[in-house]
C-alpha positions in Angstrom: 89.7 122.7 132.9 87.2 120.0 131.8 84.9 122.7 130.4 87.9 124.1 128.4 88.7 120.7 127.0 85.1 120.2 126.0 85.2 123.5 124.1 88.3 122.4 122.3 86.7 119.0 121.5 83.7 120.8 120.0 86.0 123.0 118.0 87.9 120.0 116.7 84.7 118.2 115.8 83.7 121.1 113.6 86.9 120.4 111.5 86.6 116.6 111.4 84.9 116.5 108.0 88.1 117.7 106.4 89.8 114.5 107.7 87.4 111.7 106.8 89.0 108.8 104.9 86.6 109.3 101.9 87.8 112.9 101.4 91.5 112.2 102.2 92.1 111.0 98.6 91.2 114.3 96.9 92.0 117.9 97.4 89.3 119.6 99.5 89.5 123.2 100.5 87.2 125.0 102.9 86.9 127.7 105.4 87.1 127.0 109.1 87.4 128.8 112.4 89.3 127.9 115.6 89.3 129.9 118.8 87.8 132.8 117.1 90.4 132.9 114.2 89.5 132.3 110.6 91.5 129.9 108.3 91.3 128.2 105.0 92.2 124.5 105.1 93.1 122.3 102.2 93.1 118.5 102.8 95.2 116.4 100.6 95.5 112.6 100.6 99.1 111.2 100.4 98.1 109.2 97.4 97.6 112.5 95.4 100.3 113.7 93.0 101.8 116.1 95.5 105.0 117.8 94.4 107.5 120.5 95.3 108.4 123.0 92.7 111.2 125.6 92.4 112.7 125.9 88.9 111.5 125.7 85.3 113.7 123.5 83.0 115.6 126.6 81.9 116.6 127.2 85.6 114.5 130.2 86.2 112.3 130.2 89.4 108.7 129.5 88.9 107.9 132.2 91.4 104.1 132.4 90.8 101.3 129.9 90.8 100.1 131.2 87.4 103.5 130.7 85.8 103.7 127.0 87.0 100.1 126.3 86.2 100.5 127.6 82.6 103.6 125.4 82.1 101.7 122.3 83.4 98.8 123.0 81.1 101.0 122.8 78.1 101.6 119.2 79.2 98.0 118.4 79.7 98.1 118.9 83.5 97.0 121.6 86.0 97.3 122.6 89.6 94.4 121.5 91.8 96.0 123.3 94.7 99.3 125.0 95.6 100.9 127.0 98.4 104.3 128.5 99.2 106.3 125.9 100.9 109.2 127.3 103.0 111.6 130.0 103.4 114.1 131.3 100.8 117.0 133.6 100.2 116.9 136.8 98.1 117.6 134.6 94.9 114.6 132.4 95.9 116.9 129.4 96.7 115.6 127.4 99.6 117.1 128.2 103.1 116.9 124.5 104.2 116.5 121.0 102.8 114.8 120.8 99.5 114.2 117.7 97.3 112.3 117.7 94.0 111.6 114.5 92.1 114.3 112.7 94.1 117.0 115.3 93.5 118.4 117.2 96.4 119.0 120.9 95.8 119.7 121.8 99.4 121.1 119.8 102.4 119.5 119.6 105.8 120.2 122.5 108.1 120.2 121.3 111.7 122.0 124.2 113.6 120.2 127.1 115.3 120.2 130.4 113.5 118.4 133.7 113.1 114.8 134.2 112.2 111.9 131.8 112.3 113.8 129.1 110.4 116.5 128.9 113.0 114.1 128.8 116.0 114.7 125.2 116.8 113.2 122.7 116.6 112.4 123.2 113.0 111.3 120.5 110.6 111.0 118.7 107.2 107.9 117.7 105.2 108.9 114.5 103.5 106.7 113.2 100.7 107.2 109.5 99.9 105.2 107.0 97.9 101.7 107.1 99.3 102.8 108.7 102.6 103.9 112.0 103.9 105.1 113.1 107.2 106.3 116.2 109.0 109.6 115.3 111.0 111.4 117.3 113.5 114.8 117.9 111.8 116.9 115.8 114.2 114.4 113.0 114.1 114.5 113.3 110.2 118.3 112.9 110.3 118.1 109.9 112.6 115.3 108.1 110.6 116.6 109.0 107.1 113.2 108.5 105.4 113.1 108.2 101.6 111.6 111.4 100.2 110.7 111.9 96.6 109.9 115.5 97.5 110.9 117.4 100.7 111.1 120.9 102.0 112.5 122.2 105.3 111.1 125.2 107.3 110.8 126.4 110.8 109.7 126.6 113.4 107.8 123.4 114.0 104.3 124.2 115.1 103.5 120.8 116.8 106.0 118.2 117.8 104.6 114.8 118.8 101.4 116.4 120.0 103.1 119.3 121.8 103.4 123.0 120.9 106.8 124.4 120.1 108.2 125.2 123.6 108.9 128.9 122.6 105.3 129.8 121.7 103.7 132.2 124.1 99.9 132.5 124.6 100.1 136.3 125.0 102.4 136.9 122.0 101.7 140.1 120.2 103.5 139.0 117.0 100.8 138.3 114.5 101.0 137.7 110.8 99.0 135.9 108.0 100.7 132.5 108.3 100.7 129.2 106.5 101.8 125.7 107.2 101.1 122.0 107.1 100.2 119.1 109.4 100.3 115.4 108.8 98.2 112.6 110.3 99.8 110.0 112.5 99.5 107.3 109.7 101.0 109.7 107.1 98.0 109.3 104.8 96.5 112.8 105.2 98.0 116.3 105.0 96.2 119.4 106.0 97.6 122.7 104.6 96.3 125.9 106.4 96.6 129.6 105.8 95.1 132.1 108.2 92.6 134.6 107.0 93.7 137.1 109.6 96.9 137.8 111.5 97.6 135.1 114.1 100.4 134.3 116.5 102.5 131.2 116.5 100.6 130.0 119.5 97.3 130.5 117.9 98.4 128.8 114.7 99.9 125.9 116.5 96.7 125.2 118.5 94.8 125.0 115.3 96.8 121.9 114.3 97.1 120.5 117.7 93.7 121.0 119.2 91.5 121.8 116.2 92.9 119.2 113.6 94.5 116.8 116.1 97.7 116.6 114.0 100.7 115.2 115.9 103.1 117.0 113.8 102.9 120.3 112.0 105.3 122.7 110.3 105.3 126.4 109.7 105.9 127.5 106.2 106.0 131.3 106.3 104.4 134.4 107.4 103.4 137.7 105.7 104.1 136.3 102.2 101.8 133.4 102.7 99.7 132.6 99.6 97.2 130.0 98.4 96.1 128.7 94.9 92.8 126.8 95.2 90.7 126.9 92.1 88.0 124.8 93.8 87.1 127.8 95.8 88.1 130.5 93.3 91.2 131.5 94.9 94.5 132.5 93.2 96.6 134.7 95.5 99.1 137.0 93.8 102.0 139.0 95.1 105.9 139.0 95.2 107.9 136.3 93.6 108.1 133.2 95.7 110.7 130.5 96.3 109.7 126.9 96.9 106.1 125.9 96.0 104.1 122.8 96.8 101.1 121.6 94.9 98.9 118.8 93.7 98.9 118.0 89.9 95.9 116.6 88.2 95.0 116.0 84.5 93.7 119.2 82.8 90.1 119.0 81.8 
């Protein structure tokens, strides 16, 4: 057992540069591997201009990173990073809790239900002023944190340092998956997307053992996409629902 723990510690050490305080104030995307699986990680400091996005001013869903980025550029801004940020209905409306610039579009859903979203415990990413945290949904309802931006999804990947109780080490269900973890102090977020199909268990251990994140939330699978111009990446595909991204001044 001690040897296994040492191996995990070495794997985690390889990812530590993503989490250093000097880098936590900027968006930094890089490739990484954990337990033989490949991922792209984007580290974001909670002081960055991190926002959720769903609809344009005319009410149409943004749907694509390129559409959103083009609109931001008209205002002298641009996306430094973006990712799909939770599950949505056929009309692209969020399945669970969604807040954008302090305005709630969808309430918190705390009851069990079908699909990955309803595989409790699920959770909420809450972005406040200079702090961001992933909360298990019932904890979120108890604490009532103030969120300028928020998105709910499920299942939780890591809850207070433990994997979701329904994750199986030998699961054969594997997809390209994406999600987010937050540091204990709420100052750092790590967004991850797998570069090959992974199980929930494998994805959860990335956050728990590789990144040492006490809480992490699954966003989606199969439709997972990333926009990261720093590494020349702009995934395309079907129209998405909620997005999350960091906004910076356009050069």
